N, C-alpha and C positions, 0 to 999 in steps of 0.2 A: 769897490767891494761888490762881489757878484750877488745875485739873488739868493743863491744857496748859502752863502756866508751870512747874509742878513737874517735868513730864516733860522740858522743855527744859533745866532746870538739872541734873537727875539723869541725863539720857541716856534712851535708849529704855526702855520698860517691859519688865521681865524676865518671861518666861513660865516658870513652874515646872511641870515635868512630874511630877505626883504618881504617874503610872503606873509609873515606874521602880522604886519601892519594891515594888510588887506583883511585878514581873518578877524582882527580886533574891530575894524570898522564894520564888518558884516555882523558881528555879534552885537555891537552897539545898536545897529539898525534893527535887528531882531528884538532886542530888549525894548526899544522904542515902540515897535509895533505891538508887542505884548501889552505894554502899558496902555496903548490906545484901545486895544480890544477890551481890557479890563475896565477902562473908563466908560465904554459904551454900554456895559451891562447895567441894567437898572439896579439901583441900590435898594435893598430891602429896608423899609423903615423900622425904627426901633419899636419893639412891642410896647403897647400901652393899653390901658383900659379903654380909652376913647377909640383907639383903632380896633380893638376887639368888638366893641358895641357897633361900630360903623360896619365892620365886616359882616356881622350878623344881620344888621339892617339891610345891607346890600343883598344878602341871600334871601331875605324876605321879599324884597322888591323883585327879585328874579322869580321867586315862587308866585308872586301876584301877577306876573306877566308884564310888569312895568319896565323891566330891563331885559336886555338880551342875555341869554345864557352864554357864558364864555366857552362852554364846551360844545353845545349844539349850534351856536350862532343863530338861535331862534328865540322868539318870545313865546313862552309856554306857561300856562297857568296851572298851578298845583296848590289849591287852597288848603288842603290837608297839611302839606309841608309848611306853608306860610303860617298856619295856626300853630303848628308844633314849635316853630322857631320863635314866634311871638311869645308863646307860653314859656319857652326856655329863657327868653329875655326877662320875663316876669320873675322866674325863679332866681335868676342872677340878681335882680333888684332886691328880692326878699332876703337872699342870703348875704348880700353885701351891705345891708342897711346899717348906717352908722359908721361905715368904714370907707366911704367915698368922700371925695372933695365936693364942694358945692357945684363946681363945673361938671364933674362926672355925674352927680345926681341929676342935675338939670338936663344933661345930654340923654341920660337913660329915660327920664320921665318924658321928655319931648319925643324921643324916638318911639317909645311905646305908644304914646297917644296918637302920633301921626300914623304909625303902622297899623294900629287897631282901626282907625277911621278908614284907612285905605282898604283893609280887609273887609270891614262891614260893607263898604260901597261895592266891592267886587263880589261879595257873596249874596247880594240881593238878586 
């Protein structure tokens, strides 16, 4: 039986695209690279009262000149800004009284005491 006769019985000759395998492998590699890039991004922590108080305390330490500013990469003192943020923490303490856990109350009290002592020492 000739090739033409075989083709007539089995239908048209199928063409297999072997290139699809290469494309699938390339796509898998790209997906793997994307996952690696996503894994290297720092994860944002879950919002919490403790994290909020800590972030304000960090801002106060920057204003007191005890930490480098992440923007200017310098240590600069701004006592007015430090006092304002300390006063803001006190307002938060007053407004949340009775609604915080013992640990949150302790964190806020300790932070306020420490930051006030540092402010007094810097303002002399």
